[in-house]
C-alpha positions as CSV (number, residue, x, y, z in Angstrom):
1,X,-0.3,9.6,0.9
2,X,-4.1,9.7,1.4
3,X,-5.1,6.4,3.5
4,X,-8.7,5.2,3.8
5,X,-10.9,2.6,6.4
6,X,-13.2,0.5,5.3
7,X,-16.1,0.9,8.1
8,X,-15.1,-2.2,10.2
9,X,-10.9,-2.0,9.2
10,X,-11.0,-5.0,7.3
11,X,-9.7,-2.8,4.1
12,X,-7.9,-0.1,3.0
13,X,-6.9,1.5,0.1
14,X,-4.3,4.0,-0.8
15,X,-4.8,6.7,-3.1
16,X,-1.6,7.5,-5.4
17,X,-1.2,10.8,-6.7
18,X,-1.5,10.4,-10.6
19,X,-1.4,6.7,-10.2
20,X,-3.3,3.7,-9.4
21,X,-5.3,3.0,-5.7
22,X,-4.1,0.4,-4.1
23,X,-6.4,-2.0,-1.9
24,X,-5.4,-4.2,0.4
25,X,-6.0,-6.1,3.9
26,X,-4.0,-5.1,6.8
27,X,-4.6,-8.6,8.5
28,X,-2.5,-9.8,5.5
29,X,0.9,-8.6,6.3
30,X,1.5,-6.4,3.1
31,X,2.3,-3.1,4.2
32,X,3.0,0.0,1.4
33,X,6.9,1.0,0.9
34,X,7.4,4.8,-0.8
35,X,9.9,5.0,-3.5
36,X,10.0,8.4,-5.1
37,X,6.7,9.7,-3.8
38,X,5.3,6.7,-5.4
39,X,3.5,3.9,-3.1
40,X,3.4,0.2,-4.0
41,X,2.8,-3.0,-2.2
42,X,5.4,-5.0,-0.4
43,X,3.9,-8.8,-1.4
44,X,7.4,-10.2,-1.2
45,X,7.2,-9.0,2.4
46,X,11.0,-7.8,2.3
47,X,10.5,-4.4,3.7
48,X,11.5,-2.4,0.4
49,X,14.8,-4.6,-1.0
50,X,13.5,-4.8,-4.9
51,X,14.8,-2.4,-7.8
52,X,12.8,-0.8,-10.5
């Protein structure tokens, strides 16, 4: 996972290989989950309890 932060640290972008970039604010409580080499936002804040 390639992670880039803004200079003030208020915005982070995570790059998926061959997929969309994910942008989020770390203060929001949203975390990034990995499944089968792909990264997803945990918008439900369940810690990974999801099905595809």
